[in-house]
N, C-alpha and C positions, 0 to 999 in steps of 0.2 A: 556695299558690304560694310565698310566701317562707319557708314552714316548712322547705323543703329546706335552707335555709342555717343552720338552727339557731335558737336562741331569741333571739339578739342582734339587736336592731333597728338597722339602719344606714340613715341618711338622708343627703341631701346638699343643700347650697346651692351653686348654680353661677352666680355672677355673670359678666357680660362687662364687662371694664374699658374700656368705650367711652363712659362717662358717669358721672355721680354716682349714688348709690344712690337709686332711685325708691321712693316709698312702697309701691308694689305689691310690689316685690322685697324690701323690708324686711319686709313682712308675710309673704311666702313664707319668708324666713329665720326669722322668729319662730315660725311654726307648725312648721317642721321642727325647730327647736331645742326647742320645747315637747314635741314627740312623742319626740324622742331622750331628753330628760331624764326625761320621765314614765315611759318604758319601761326606763330604765337603759341605753339604747343609745348609739350614737355619731352625731354630726353631723360629716360630712366636708365640707371646703371644696374646691371644684374651680373653677379659674379658666379660663373659656372664652374664651381669648385667641387663637383661631385667625385672627381678623381682624387681621393684623399692622399694617395701615394705621391703623385706628381705635383699636386698643388702646393705652392709655397708662398708664405707671407711676403718674402722679399720680392717675388715677381709681381704680386699684386701692388705693393707699395710703388714699385717702379712704373707699372702700367698707369696708375693714377697720377703719378708725378709727370709722366710723359704727356698724358692728356692735358693736364693743366698747363704744362710748358708750351703746348701747341695752341693754347688759348681756348680750349674746350672746357665747358663746365657741364654739370648735369643737375637734374632737379630731384630733391629729396635725398634720402639715404640709400646707399647701395643695398640690394637684396642679395643674400647669399644662399645659393641652392643647397649647400651642405647643411643649412639649418632648417630645411623644409622637407626632409625625407618623409616625415609623418603625413604631411599634406599630400605628397605624391601617392603614398600608399592608400590613403583614404579615398582619393579620386579614382584610383585604379580599382578599388573594391566596389565603388559605386557602379562602375562600368561592368564589373564582374557580375554584380547582382542583377544588372539589366539583361544578362545573358549574352553580352557582346564580347565576352572574354572568357578565358579559362585558366585554371591554375596548373602549373607544371612544377610540382614540388613547391618550393618557396617562391618561384617566379610566377608572374602573372602576364599572360600574353593576350593581345587583342586579335580576334578572329577577323581576318580580311575576307570580305565577301568577294567572290570571283565574278568576272564578267562585267564589271562596272567601269565606266569611263569617268575619270576625274579631270575636270577642266580648270586650269589655272589662268586667270586673266592677269598676266604679269605686266606691271606698268612699263617696264623697260623692253621686254621681249615680245609682248603681245600674248596671244592665246597659245597655251601649251597643254596638250592632252596626254594623260597617262591612262594605262589600263591596269586594273587591279590584278589581272592574271599574272602580271610581272612583279607583284608585291607579295612577299610572304607574310605570314602572321607576325605581328609586331610585338616585341617585348616592351612591356610598360615598366614592370618592376623586375629587376634581375634577382637571381637566387640569393645574392648576398644582401638583399634589401635596398640596394641603391637603385635610383630610377634610370631608365634608358634616356638618352639625350632627347630624342624626338618627343617623348612623352612629357618629361619635365619642362621642356621648352614650351609646349602648348599649354600646360597647366599654368605656368608663370605668365605667359603672354595673355591668356584669357583673364586671369585674376588681376593682372596689372592694367588691364584695359588697353592693351597695345592695339593701335588702329592701323599702323603700317609697319611691315617687317622689311627693312632695307638691309640686304646682306649680299654676300658674294655668290657667284654662279655655282660654286661647289655645293651649295645647299639646295639647288633646284630639285635634285632627286629626293631630298627629304620632304619637300613641300606636299606631295600627294599623301604621304604617310601622316604628316601633321594634320592635313585637312580631314582625314578620317577621324583623328582624335578630337578635333573641334566638334565634328558632328556627334560623336559619342558622348561628349561632355555637354552638348547642347549650348555651346558657346558661340559668340559672334565671331565670324571669320574676319581676320584682318586683310588689308590689301598687301600684296606681295610685290617687291621690286628687287630683282636679282641683277647685281652689277657684274659685268665681265671681270674676270680675275686679272691681277697685275701680272704682266709677263716680263721676263728678262729681255735683253736686247736680241737674244737668239730666238725669241718666240716661245720659249718654254716657261712654265710657271715659275714666278720669281722665287728663288731659293738661295741658300748660302753660297752656292757655287757661282752665283752672279756677283758676289761681293757682299757689302753691308746690306742687311735686310731688316735690322731693328732700328727703331727711332733712337734708341740709346746711342747707337754707333754714330749716327749723324750729329747728335748733340756733341759727342766727343770730338768730332771732326771740326767743330766750330761753325756749324750751320745755324742760321737764325730760325726760330720757330715759325715766324710768319712766312718765311721763304719756303719751308718744307710744307706748311699747310697750303700755301698758294699752289705749289707744284702738284701736290696730291689731288687737289680739287680739279686740276686740268686733266687728270687721268680719268676721263669718263664724263666730263661736263665742260662746257665752254661758256664764258660770260658773253660771247658775241663780240662783234666789231673787231675781230682779230686781236682782242686784248689778251695779254698773257700775264700781266701784273695786276692782281686784284686783291684787296684786303678782305679779311673775314667779314668785316662790317658791310662792305659793298656786296660781297657774295650772298650774304643773308637776304639782301633786298632782291637779288635777281634769281636765286636758285629755285628750280622746280625739278621734281623727279622726272617729269615727262620729257625734259630736255636732255636727260642723260643718254649717253651713247650705248648701243648694244654691241659695240665692237671692242675687242680686247685692247687694252692699253699697255704699251711697252714702257717700262721704267728706264729713263735715260738719265744717268748720273750727270752727264755734261749739261743737259738742259737745267737740271736742278741747280747745278753749280752756277750757271749763268744767272738764274733767277736770284740766287743768294747774293751774287755780286751786285745785282741791281738794288737789292734791299740795303746792302752794306753801304753802297755809295750814297744813298739818300739819308741814312740814319745819322743823327748827330753823334759826334765823337764821344760825347759824355755818356751816351747810352751804350756805345760799343765798348767802353772802358772795362767793365767787369768781364765781358766775354774774352777780350784780348788778354786780360791778366790771366784768366784761366788757361788760355792757349799757351801763353808764355811759360806759366808754371808747369804745365804738362810736358813742355819741351825741355824742361830742366833749367829754366831761367827764373830767377827770383825778381819779379817786377817791383817788389817793395823796396829794392835797392835804389830805385829811381823815383824822383818826385813826380807827382801826378801831372803837373803842367808839362813836363818833358814827355810823358807817355801820351798825353793828349795831342801834343804837336806831332808826335810820331804817327799816331792813328790818323790824324788829318792828312798827313803826307801819303799814307798808304791805303786808306780805305777805298779810294777810287781805282786802285791798282790790284787789289787782291779779291779773291772770290770767297774765301773762307777765313776764319780766325786761325786755323791751323797753318794756312799758307802765310798769313801775316807773321806768325811766330817763326816760320822757316826763313822768310825773306828779311827779317829784321834782327836776326841773332847777333849780327856784327855791332849793333848799337849797345849790346850788353856785355860782350866778352871779346877777348882777343883771339881765342881759338875757334873762330867762326868757320863754318863750312865753306870750302872753296870749290868753285866749279872748275874741274880740271881741264875741260875742253876750252873754257874761256881763258884760263890761265895760259894754256899753250898758244892760243890765238893772240892774246893781248900782252902778256907779260914776258914771253920768251923772245921778244925782239929788242935788241939793244937800243934802236932809235926811239922806241916807245919809252924805255926806261930813262933815257936821257930827257925826254919831254916831261916825264913825271917829276924828275929831279928838279928841272928848271921851274916847273909849275909850283912845286913845294917851296922852293927858295923864294919865289916872288910873293906867294900868299902869306909867307911868314911875316912879311913887313906890313900887312894890312892892319890899319888901326880899327876899322869896322869890318868884322868878319861876317859879311852878309852874302846871301846868294847872288845879289846883283853885282857886288864888288868882285866876288870870286869868278863869276862868269866873265866880267870885263877883262880880268887878268888872263883868263884862259884864251879868250878870243884875240887878245893882243899878241900872245905868244904864237898862236896859230898863224896870225898874219905875218909876224916877223920871220917865222920859219917856213912860210909858204905851205902851210898845212891846212887841211880841213879841221875844224874844231873837234870833229868826232874822233880824229886820230889821237887827241889828247884825252877826250872825255871817256871813251871806252876803257883804255888801259887804267886811267885813274879810278874809275868805278871798280874795276877788278882789284886794284891795290887796296882800296879802303873798305870794300865790302865782301870781296870774294864772289860777287854775283855778276851776271851779265845783264840782269834786268832789275828794275826797282823804281823808286821815285826819281825825280829829277836830280842829277848829280849835285848841282850847286846847292839845292835845298837840303840834300843829305849832308853835305859838308858843313853847312851852317849849323844844322842841328847837332851834328857829331862834335863840332867845336874845332877850333884851330889846332890845338895841341895834338888831339888824336888824329885828325886828318893828315897833318904834316908828318907826324911820326910814322904813320902807316905808309905814306907815299915814299918817304926816305928809306924805310926798311925794305920796301919792295924793290926800289931802284938799286940798293946796295946788294940785296940777295941775288938779284938777276945779274948784277955785274960780277 
């Protein structure tokens, strides 16, 4: 089919600027991009902004930003359907003159010949057959002069030389209607590949009731673009060898549409979060710094109050322990302020016992005298106290962590204390022991 157009693969991503970039649309863009780059072809961007009431510039700006953020680019300048109304009318009138359509007031409709079978060779699903008895006459130009989706889509695809249409399963029912238009226009038919839609954990189509569904929301949560792209490409395709972590560059080498699954993929936030954690762990702290600063700012902390070296040390401590930048901000608030959040359950477990408070007080008194306030020296003092008092070291470590951070988890206690500094660490430990007393 597409061979008539030569060897160059041309695909397109065609967002409507009526809302933010949905995860399903981002996945469609990603697979089109992968195929274009794998084949050395082109990815064209078409803005389907025929709905003048709902289309907004701010949504388009955000969609383009999100695509770039995910590492996706495109070839040439975007084409805007709102600027092509005359072209659609001209093409519709050509079909009208051929006697294949009729006017109904200001509208132009295509006459669908009944009793025909339309066969789609879908790259992902295989052969799909439709009967024209189930397809009504198709609007090409609406009475207000705007084009119908299926018609404008075909005019653009044929004029842009699109060789492969890679899109969601929700467009399968549009395909036979569009194929009729290709025939009427005398245009080359592209290859079609319909991807199963993204589902929520409950098996229903992914929607807002499942939680965050826009790329923008995951950006705000502090997810890394390469992690989101990695996870989205696993929803419908696998690089093989049981691999789950793969960069865009590697995926370009391996990707083919033929390897895509025809089974619906369920979006699992936990899996995405795990993948994000894997990327954060491996990323140099310097590269994480801007992201962590944004997350801290969003949580109400001004990171510019601290010098960069301090922040980098903090990131190094925590990047192997957190899965998102938002989680980093939540777990490290005590480095920046005294009114940090306190885990009430942890407080009851570790700070409401007099013997623990006594241990914290003794620990604080001993480390006050340290000349070199290093993690190794702090740990040596802790273990010596534990031995003297016939305790497990954890009996001192857990209450001390609660006293200085308000958390039951985080980085290693002694490394935390070193970075926090002697004065703050001792002050918080003494305060906790006095308050409890």
